[in-house]
C-alpha positions as CSV (number, residue, x, y, z in Angstrom):
1,X,0.3,0.3,-0.2
2,X,1.1,3.6,-1.3
3,X,-0.2,6.4,0.9
4,X,0.3,10.0,-0.7
5,X,-0.7,13.6,0.0
6,X,-3.7,11.7,2.7
7,X,-5.8,14.7,4.4
8,X,-8.4,13.8,6.9
9,X,-10.5,17.3,8.5
10,X,-13.6,17.0,10.6
11,X,-16.0,19.9,10.0
12,X,-17.2,21.1,14.0
13,X,-19.3,23.9,15.7
14,X,-15.1,25.2,16.8
15,X,-13.8,25.2,13.5
16,X,-12.0,22.4,11.3
17,X,-10.3,20.5,13.0
18,X,-7.2,19.4,10.5
19,X,-6.4,15.4,11.6
20,X,-4.3,14.6,9.8
21,X,-2.2,16.6,7.3
22,X,-0.6,15.7,4.4
23,X,0.8,12.5,5.3
24,X,2.9,10.2,2.9
25,X,3.6,5.9,3.7
26,X,4.0,3.0,2.3
27,X,4.3,-0.4,3.1
28,X,5.9,-3.3,0.9
29,X,4.5,-7.1,1.1
30,X,6.0,-8.9,4.8
31,X,6.5,-6.1,6.1
32,X,6.1,-4.7,9.5
33,X,6.0,-0.6,9.2
34,X,5.5,0.5,13.2
35,X,3.6,4.1,13.5
36,X,4.2,5.8,16.5
37,X,2.8,9.0,18.5
38,X,1.2,10.6,21.5
39,X,-2.5,11.0,22.0
40,X,-4.5,12.4,19.3
41,X,-1.2,12.9,16.7
42,X,-3.2,11.2,13.7
43,X,-2.4,7.7,13.8
44,X,-5.6,5.7,14.2
45,X,-7.5,8.6,11.6
46,X,-4.6,7.6,9.1
47,X,-5.7,4.2,9.6
48,X,-9.6,4.3,9.5
49,X,-9.1,7.0,6.8
50,X,-7.3,4.4,4.4
51,X,-9.7,1.5,5.2
52,X,-11.9,4.2,4.6
53,X,-14.0,4.0,8.1
54,X,-14.1,7.2,8.9
55,X,-17.7,9.3,9.6
56,X,-19.6,10.9,6.1
57,X,-18.3,14.1,7.6
58,X,-15.3,13.8,7.3
59,X,-13.6,15.7,4.4
60,X,-10.6,12.7,3.3
61,X,-8.1,13.7,0.1
62,X,-5.2,12.5,-0.8
63,X,-4.7,8.6,-2.6
64,X,-4.3,5.3,-1.2
65,X,-2.9,3.3,-3.2
66,X,-3.7,-0.5,-2.7
67,X,-2.2,-2.9,-5.7
68,X,-2.5,0.2,-8.1
69,X,-5.9,0.6,-6.5
70,X,-7.2,4.1,-5.0
71,X,-9.5,3.0,-2.7
72,X,-10.8,6.2,-2.1
73,X,-12.2,6.6,-5.4
74,X,-14.0,2.7,-5.3
75,X,-17.6,2.5,-4.9
76,X,-19.2,1.3,-1.3
77,X,-19.9,-2.1,-2.8
78,X,-15.9,-2.6,-4.1
79,X,-14.5,-1.4,-0.8
80,X,-16.5,-3.9,1.7
81,X,-14.8,-6.6,-0.7
82,X,-11.3,-5.0,0.3
83,X,-11.6,-5.2,3.5
84,X,-11.9,-8.3,5.8
85,X,-10.8,-10.0,2.2
86,X,-7.8,-8.4,1.0
87,X,-7.4,-6.1,4.2
88,X,-8.4,-6.8,7.2
89,X,-8.3,-4.6,10.8
90,X,-7.8,-5.9,14.4
91,X,-8.9,-2.8,16.9
92,X,-7.8,-1.3,20.3
93,X,-11.1,-2.3,21.7
94,X,-12.2,-6.0,21.7
95,X,-15.4,-5.7,23.9
96,X,-17.4,-3.1,21.9
97,X,-15.9,-4.5,17.9
98,X,-17.8,-7.8,18.7
99,X,-21.2,-8.4,18.8
100,X,-22.1,-9.4,22.0
101,X,-25.3,-11.5,20.9
102,X,-23.6,-13.9,19.2
103,X,-21.2,-16.3,20.1
104,X,-17.6,-15.6,18.9
105,X,-17.8,-19.1,16.4
106,X,-20.9,-17.2,14.4
107,X,-19.3,-14.0,14.2
108,X,-15.8,-15.5,12.6
109,X,-18.0,-17.9,10.8
110,X,-19.9,-14.9,9.3
111,X,-16.8,-12.9,8.7
112,X,-15.4,-16.0,6.4
113,X,-19.0,-16.7,4.4
114,X,-19.0,-12.8,3.4
115,X,-15.5,-13.4,1.6
116,X,-15.7,-17.0,0.8
117,X,-18.1,-18.8,-1.3
118,X,-18.4,-21.9,1.2
119,X,-20.4,-23.5,3.3
120,X,-21.5,-23.4,6.9
121,X,-19.4,-26.5,8.0
122,X,-16.5,-25.8,6.6
123,X,-16.5,-22.7,7.9
124,X,-16.9,-23.8,11.2
125,X,-14.0,-25.9,11.1
126,X,-11.9,-22.8,10.3
127,X,-12.8,-20.8,13.0
128,X,-12.0,-23.9,15.4
129,X,-8.5,-23.7,13.3
130,X,-7.9,-20.2,13.1
131,X,-9.0,-20.3,17.1
132,X,-6.5,-23.0,17.4
133,X,-4.0,-20.8,15.0
134,X,-3.6,-18.1,17.7
135,X,-3.9,-20.0,21.1
136,X,-6.8,-20.1,22.2
137,X,-7.2,-23.5,24.3
138,X,-10.2,-26.1,23.6
139,X,-11.2,-24.2,20.4
140,X,-14.6,-26.3,19.4
141,X,-15.9,-25.2,23.1
142,X,-14.4,-21.6,23.1
143,X,-16.3,-21.2,19.8
144,X,-19.5,-21.2,21.4
145,X,-19.4,-19.2,23.7
146,X,-20.1,-15.4,23.9
147,X,-17.9,-12.2,24.2
148,X,-18.5,-11.8,28.3
149,X,-17.4,-15.2,28.6
150,X,-13.5,-14.6,27.1
151,X,-11.2,-12.2,29.3
152,X,-9.7,-9.4,27.5
153,X,-6.5,-11.2,25.4
154,X,-8.4,-14.1,24.9
155,X,-10.7,-11.6,23.2
156,X,-8.2,-9.9,21.2
157,X,-6.9,-13.2,20.4
158,X,-10.6,-13.5,18.6
159,X,-10.4,-10.9,17.0
160,X,-6.5,-11.5,15.6
161,X,-8.6,-14.5,14.6
162,X,-11.6,-13.0,12.7
163,X,-9.4,-10.1,11.2
164,X,-6.8,-12.6,9.5
165,X,-10.1,-15.5,8.6
166,X,-9.3,-15.0,4.5
167,X,-6.0,-14.7,4.8
168,X,-5.7,-10.7,4.2
169,X,-2.3,-9.4,2.0
170,X,-2.0,-6.3,4.6
171,X,-3.3,-6.4,8.6
172,X,-3.3,-3.3,10.5
173,X,-3.4,-3.2,14.3
174,X,-4.7,0.1,15.7
175,X,-3.5,-0.3,19.6
176,X,-3.9,-4.4,20.2
177,X,-2.3,-4.4,23.2
178,X,-4.9,-1.6,25.2
179,X,-5.8,-2.3,28.1
180,X,-4.2,-5.2,28.9
181,X,-1.5,-6.1,31.5
182,X,2.0,-6.4,30.7
183,X,2.6,-10.2,30.0
184,X,-0.7,-10.7,28.3
185,X,0.2,-7.9,25.6
186,X,3.7,-9.9,25.5
187,X,1.3,-12.7,24.3
188,X,-1.1,-10.6,21.9
189,X,2.1,-8.8,20.0
190,X,3.4,-12.7,19.5
191,X,0.4,-14.2,18.1
192,X,0.1,-10.8,15.5
193,X,3.7,-11.5,14.7
194,X,3.3,-15.6,14.7
195,X,0.0,-15.2,12.8
196,X,1.5,-12.2,10.2
197,X,4.5,-14.4,9.2
198,X,2.2,-17.8,9.0
199,X,-0.6,-15.7,6.6
200,X,2.4,-13.7,5.1
201,X,0.0,-10.5,5.5
202,X,2.1,-7.1,6.0
203,X,1.7,-5.6,9.1
204,X,0.8,-2.3,10.2
205,X,0.7,-1.3,13.5
206,X,-0.1,1.6,15.3
207,X,0.6,2.2,18.7
208,X,2.5,5.2,21.5
209,X,4.1,2.1,22.9
210,X,7.7,2.4,21.2
211,X,8.7,-0.4,23.3
212,X,6.1,-2.3,20.8
213,X,7.7,-1.9,17.8
214,X,11.4,-2.1,18.5
215,X,11.5,-5.4,18.6
216,X,9.5,-5.9,15.7
217,X,9.2,-3.4,12.9
218,X,11.3,-3.4,10.0
219,X,10.4,0.7,9.6
220,X,9.3,3.1,11.9
221,X,7.5,6.7,11.1
222,X,6.5,8.8,13.9
223,X,3.8,11.0,14.3
224,X,3.3,14.3,15.1
225,X,0.2,17.0,15.1
226,X,-1.2,14.9,11.6
227,X,1.8,15.2,10.2
228,X,4.8,12.4,9.4
229,X,8.0,13.6,12.2
230,X,10.4,11.2,11.4
231,X,10.3,8.4,8.9
232,X,13.1,5.4,8.6
233,X,14.3,1.2,9.4
234,X,14.0,0.7,13.5
235,X,17.3,0.9,13.9
236,X,17.4,4.7,12.5
237,X,15.1,5.4,14.4
238,X,16.3,4.1,17.7
239,X,20.4,4.7,17.5
240,X,20.5,7.8,15.4
241,X,16.8,9.8,15.3
242,X,17.5,13.1,14.3
243,X,14.0,14.4,15.8
244,X,13.7,16.3,18.5
245,X,10.4,15.0,19.2
246,X,12.0,11.4,18.4
247,X,14.5,12.4,20.6
248,X,12.2,13.6,23.3
249,X,9.6,10.3,22.7
250,X,12.8,8.3,23.1
251,X,13.9,9.6,26.3
252,X,10.7,9.2,28.1
253,X,11.2,5.6,28.3
254,X,11.8,4.1,32.0
255,X,15.5,2.6,31.6
256,X,16.6,-0.6,33.9
257,X,20.1,0.7,34.4
258,X,18.2,4.2,35.6
259,X,20.4,5.9,39.0
260,X,17.6,5.1,42.0
261,X,14.9,8.2,42.5
262,X,16.2,9.6,38.9
263,X,12.7,11.2,37.4
264,X,11.4,10.2,34.6
265,X,12.1,12.7,31.4
266,X,8.3,14.1,30.2
267,X,8.7,16.7,26.9
268,X,7.4,19.7,28.5
269,X,3.9,20.8,27.1
270,X,1.1,19.5,25.3
271,X,0.5,18.7,21.9
272,X,-1.1,21.8,19.3
273,X,-5.4,21.7,19.6
274,X,-6.4,19.8,16.1
275,X,-8.2,23.4,15.0
276,X,-4.8,25.4,15.1
277,X,-3.3,26.2,11.5
278,X,0.3,25.2,12.7
279,X,1.5,27.8,10.1
280,X,4.6,27.2,12.5
281,X,6.4,24.6,13.7
282,X,4.1,22.7,15.7
283,X,6.6,21.3,18.3
284,X,7.9,24.8,18.4
285,X,6.4,26.2,22.5
286,X,8.0,22.4,23.2
287,X,11.1,22.0,21.4
288,X,14.7,22.8,23.1
289,X,16.0,24.1,19.4
290,X,13.2,26.4,18.4
291,X,14.3,30.0,17.4
292,X,12.9,32.3,15.3
293,X,13.3,29.9,11.9
294,X,10.9,27.3,13.4
295,X,8.8,30.2,12.6
296,X,7.8,27.9,9.4
297,X,6.8,24.3,9.2
298,X,9.9,22.9,8.0
299,X,9.6,19.7,4.9
300,X,10.3,16.1,5.8
301,X,13.8,16.0,4.0
302,X,15.8,12.7,3.5
303,X,18.9,13.0,6.1
304,X,20.0,9.5,4.8
305,X,18.8,6.9,2.5
306,X,15.6,5.5,3.9
307,X,16.3,8.1,6.8
308,X,13.5,11.6,6.7
309,X,13.3,14.3,9.3
310,X,10.9,17.0,9.8
311,X,13.2,19.7,11.4
312,X,14.4,23.5,10.8
313,X,17.9,22.2,12.9
314,X,18.4,18.4,11.8
315,X,22.0,18.8,11.8
316,X,22.4,19.9,16.1
317,X,20.2,17.6,16.7
318,X,22.3,15.2,15.3
319,X,25.1,16.1,17.4
């Protein structure tokens, strides 16, 4: 998938909220791309826009090219054929994503039969196999249970099974470990990566947790105030970042080797409102390198091949 100049705006009583501002993104077959940033940076809206799942009032422009087709120009019927078949999404809250009045198995069977001409017995057999694939014990019995009978981790596993039911070419995971404890987070991420490799999907992982992407992503894209602020290979971002915002996020991660009673670093201030026009660099009020030149929004420029940063002070930051 290749996203070019994606812009998303929401009309409100207070004015036009600019949630995504000219985002470019690409993800290759079998690749894992991590999108990180603070809450409100535009990560989830970007993913929902590519899936055409935003409310009708959203004003979306740009191009979302999936295998050469622009998803933003497809009819609703054609787009329904893409969702769940070619592109699937794991949402961050499985309790609201799963229907409480149908069994988990019935919901996965419905997903399979919506995209493939198979009978219910065969779809049910496939459902049990999928629940077994994602690590749910006694899958035949569990398939007949309702979502409220599953724990949080099991519900997320069921959502993963539903997402990969039709072996999608692209799997989008939108903060898939939200509200799960650390142990279950690790298990869920292990399931996602194992299943992604098993079905051969590309994976787009959206999270505010840098630790999640460090071990599994090939590339990382850092977003702030609706824009991409840094983009590059995972090692480049984690060890050779040249953007003050990314460096601030990395410094905010707790370290096991930190001295006792060392205060955890926090980026000062708050992200700008989506109503802001951002005629200056949006990170300027929070940045230690800010000066007069930051009165204009910097371009996203290539630092080294494959590594891009949006900052007027790239050279100073990299020193």
